[in-house]
N, CA, C and O of each residue as an XYZ file, in Angstrom:
196
protein
N     -16.819     21.190    -33.616
C     -17.670     22.269    -33.169
C     -17.251     23.568    -33.828
O     -16.061     23.843    -33.978
N     -18.217     24.352    -34.215
C     -17.944     25.619    -34.869
C     -17.588     26.665    -33.821
O     -18.425     27.028    -32.993
N     -16.343     27.152    -33.853
C     -15.885     28.125    -32.856
C     -16.182     29.555    -33.268
O     -15.941     30.479    -32.492
N     -16.700     29.758    -34.470
C     -16.943     31.111    -34.956
C     -18.406     31.501    -34.812
O     -19.007     32.031    -35.746
N     -18.981     31.237    -33.632
C     -20.357     31.628    -33.358
C     -20.367     33.017    -32.745
O     -19.485     33.370    -31.962
N     -21.358     33.790    -33.104
C     -21.509     35.089    -32.464
C     -22.133     34.886    -31.091
O     -22.667     33.818    -30.790
N     -22.059     35.920    -30.267
C     -22.645     35.834    -28.930
C     -24.139     35.576    -29.025
O     -24.688     34.808    -28.235
N     -24.804     36.215    -29.990
C     -26.250     36.048    -30.149
C     -26.589     34.611    -30.530
O     -27.528     34.029    -29.987
N     -25.828     34.036    -31.462
C     -26.062     32.651    -31.869
C     -25.844     31.691    -30.700
O     -26.613     30.750    -30.505
N     -24.788     31.940    -29.926
C     -24.489     31.093    -28.776
C     -25.606     31.181    -27.736
O     -25.973     30.177    -27.127
N     -26.149     32.398    -27.533
C     -27.245     32.593    -26.578
C     -28.504     31.872    -27.046
O     -29.204     31.268    -26.234
N     -28.803     31.926    -28.343
C     -29.985     31.253    -28.881
C     -29.873     29.738    -28.719
O     -30.851     29.077    -28.370
N     -28.695     29.191    -28.968
C     -28.484     27.752    -28.804
C     -28.666     27.366    -27.338
O     -29.278     26.343    -27.031
N     -28.133     28.186    -26.440
C     -28.284     27.920    -25.011
C     -29.733     27.953    -24.568
O     -30.156     27.116    -23.771
N     -30.503     28.914    -25.077
C     -31.917     29.013    -24.715
C     -32.691     27.802    -25.225
O     -33.577     27.300    -24.534
N     -32.365     27.326    -26.427
C     -33.032     26.143    -26.969
C     -32.738     24.914    -26.112
O     -33.616     24.081    -25.886
N     -31.498     24.807    -25.637
C     -31.135     23.672    -24.787
C     -31.874     23.742    -23.453
O     -32.305     22.715    -22.931
N     -32.022     24.944    -22.899
C     -32.742     25.099    -21.633
C     -34.221     24.771    -21.785
O     -34.833     24.223    -20.869
N     -34.801     25.106    -22.944
C     -36.214     24.820    -23.182
C     -36.485     23.318    -23.200
O     -37.578     22.881    -22.838
N     -35.501     22.527    -23.619
C     -35.676     21.082    -23.721
C     -35.587     20.386    -22.368
O     -36.059     19.259    -22.222
N     -34.986     21.046    -21.376
C     -34.826     20.426    -20.064
C     -36.147     20.392    -19.313
O     -36.999     21.265    -19.485
N     -36.305     19.368    -18.475
C     -37.495     19.275    -17.632
C     -37.403     20.321    -16.530
O     -36.312     20.674    -16.082
N     -38.556     20.809    -16.103
C     -38.567     21.756    -14.998
C     -38.323     21.008    -13.690
O     -38.641     19.825    -13.570
N     -37.756     21.713    -12.715
C     -37.410     21.115    -11.432
C     -38.204     21.820    -10.345
O     -38.281     23.048    -10.309
N     -38.793     21.026     -9.458
C     -39.543     21.611     -8.350
C     -38.574     22.022     -7.245
O     -37.423     21.587     -7.219
N     -39.051     22.856     -6.345
C     -38.222     23.305     -5.231
C     -37.795     22.127     -4.358
O     -36.667     22.092     -3.867
N     -38.691     21.170     -4.164
C     -38.364     20.000     -3.357
C     -37.256     19.168     -4.013
O     -36.364     18.664     -3.330
N     -37.319     19.029     -5.339
C     -36.286     18.277     -6.048
C     -34.940     18.984     -5.944
O     -33.908     18.337     -5.765
N     -34.948     20.307     -6.055
C     -33.709     21.069     -5.959
C     -33.109     20.947     -4.563
O     -31.897     20.792     -4.420
N     -33.951     21.018     -3.535
C     -33.460     20.882     -2.162
C     -32.892     19.487     -1.924
O     -31.868     19.339     -1.257
N     -33.549     18.465     -2.465
C     -33.056     17.097     -2.317
C     -31.704     16.937     -3.006
O     -30.820     16.250     -2.494
N     -31.546     17.564     -4.155
C     -30.282     17.480     -4.877
C     -29.165     18.176     -4.100
O     -28.053     17.655     -4.016
N     -29.451     19.338     -3.538
C     -28.451     20.059     -2.748
C     -28.059     19.251     -1.522
O     -26.881     19.181     -1.170
N     -29.040     18.643     -0.872
C     -28.770     17.819      0.310
C     -27.884     16.643     -0.058
O     -26.913     16.352      0.642
N     -28.209     15.964     -1.150
C     -27.420     14.818     -1.592
C     -25.994     15.237     -1.925
O     -25.039     14.560     -1.544
N     -25.847     16.367     -2.642
C     -24.516     16.829     -3.016
C     -23.685     17.191     -1.793
O     -22.499     16.869     -1.731
N     -24.300     17.859     -0.819
C     -23.545     18.249      0.371
C     -23.153     17.029      1.199
O     -22.079     17.017      1.801
N     -23.994     16.012      1.240
C     -23.668     14.797      1.993
C     -22.599     13.964      1.297
O     -21.781     13.331      1.964
N     -22.595     13.954     -0.017
C     -21.671     13.106     -0.767
C     -20.449     13.844     -1.291
O     -19.659     13.278     -2.047
N     -20.288     15.087     -0.901
C     -19.143     15.861     -1.347
C     -17.880     15.336     -0.680
O     -17.866     15.080      0.524
N     -16.819     15.176     -1.466
C     -15.570     14.662     -0.917
C     -14.609     15.783     -0.555
O     -13.699     15.571      0.246
N     -14.784     16.952     -1.114
C     -13.885     18.070     -0.853
C     -14.392     18.869      0.337
O     -15.367     19.612      0.227
N     -13.729     18.715      1.468
C     -14.122     19.436      2.677
C     -13.235     20.658      2.915
O     -13.605     21.549      3.680
N     -12.066     20.707      2.264
C     -11.135     21.812      2.450
C     -11.066     22.603      1.147
O     -10.831     22.039      0.078
N     -11.273     23.907      1.249
C     -11.198     24.734      0.055
C      -9.745     24.893     -0.374
O      -8.848     24.999      0.462
N      -9.524     24.908     -1.670
C      -8.180     25.079     -2.193
C      -7.792     26.550     -2.121
O      -8.614     27.437     -2.351
N      -6.529     26.789     -1.798
C      -6.035     28.162     -1.729
C      -5.597     28.602     -3.112
O      -5.026     27.825     -3.877
N      -5.870     29.854     -3.417
C      -5.402     30.409     -4.684
C      -3.939     30.801     -4.557
O      -3.482     31.261     -3.510
N      -3.237     30.609     -5.632
C      -1.808     30.952     -5.633
C      -1.622     32.395     -6.024
O      -0.491     32.878     -6.083
Protein backbone atom coordinates (compact mmCIF):
# COMPACT_ATOMS: atom_id res chain seq x y z
CA UNK A 1 0.00 0.00 0.00
CA UNK A 2 1.22 3.46 -0.85
CA UNK A 3 1.70 5.37 2.42
CA UNK A 4 2.56 8.65 0.71
CA UNK A 5 -1.00 9.69 -0.13
CA UNK A 6 -2.12 13.22 0.45
CA UNK A 7 -5.20 13.90 2.54
CA UNK A 8 -7.11 14.89 -0.61
CA UNK A 9 -6.18 11.66 -2.41
CA UNK A 10 -7.15 9.60 0.64
CA UNK A 11 -10.51 11.42 0.84
CA UNK A 12 -11.21 10.81 -2.87
CA UNK A 13 -10.46 7.09 -2.50
CA UNK A 14 -12.76 6.93 0.52
CA UNK A 15 -15.59 8.67 -1.34
CA UNK A 16 -15.24 6.25 -4.26
CA UNK A 17 -15.46 3.30 -1.87
CA UNK A 18 -18.59 4.76 -0.23
CA UNK A 19 -20.23 5.27 -3.64
CA UNK A 20 -19.83 1.55 -4.39
CA UNK A 21 -21.63 0.46 -1.21
CA UNK A 22 -25.33 -0.34 -1.25
CA UNK A 23 -27.61 2.09 0.52
CA UNK A 24 -29.12 0.97 3.82
CA UNK A 25 -32.68 1.63 4.90
CA UNK A 26 -33.55 2.79 8.40
CA UNK A 27 -35.19 -0.56 9.13
CA UNK A 28 -32.04 -2.43 8.09
CA UNK A 29 -29.89 -0.20 10.28
CA UNK A 30 -32.19 -0.72 13.27
CA UNK A 31 -32.14 -4.49 12.72
CA UNK A 32 -28.35 -4.45 12.60
CA UNK A 33 -28.11 -2.44 15.83
CA UNK A 34 -30.55 -4.80 17.54
CA UNK A 35 -28.58 -7.85 16.40
CA UNK A 36 -25.28 -6.33 17.51
CA UNK A 37 -26.61 -5.38 20.94
CA UNK A 38 -28.09 -8.86 21.47
CA UNK A 39 -24.95 -10.68 20.33
CA UNK A 40 -22.40 -8.43 21.98
CA UNK A 41 -20.10 -10.31 24.33
CA UNK A 42 -18.55 -7.30 26.06
CA UNK A 43 -20.89 -6.19 28.83
CA UNK A 44 -18.26 -4.42 30.96
CA UNK A 45 -16.47 -1.36 29.64
CA UNK A 46 -12.70 -1.43 29.90
CA UNK A 47 -11.09 1.14 32.16
CA UNK A 48 -8.47 3.45 30.73
CA UNK A 49 -5.10 3.37 32.37
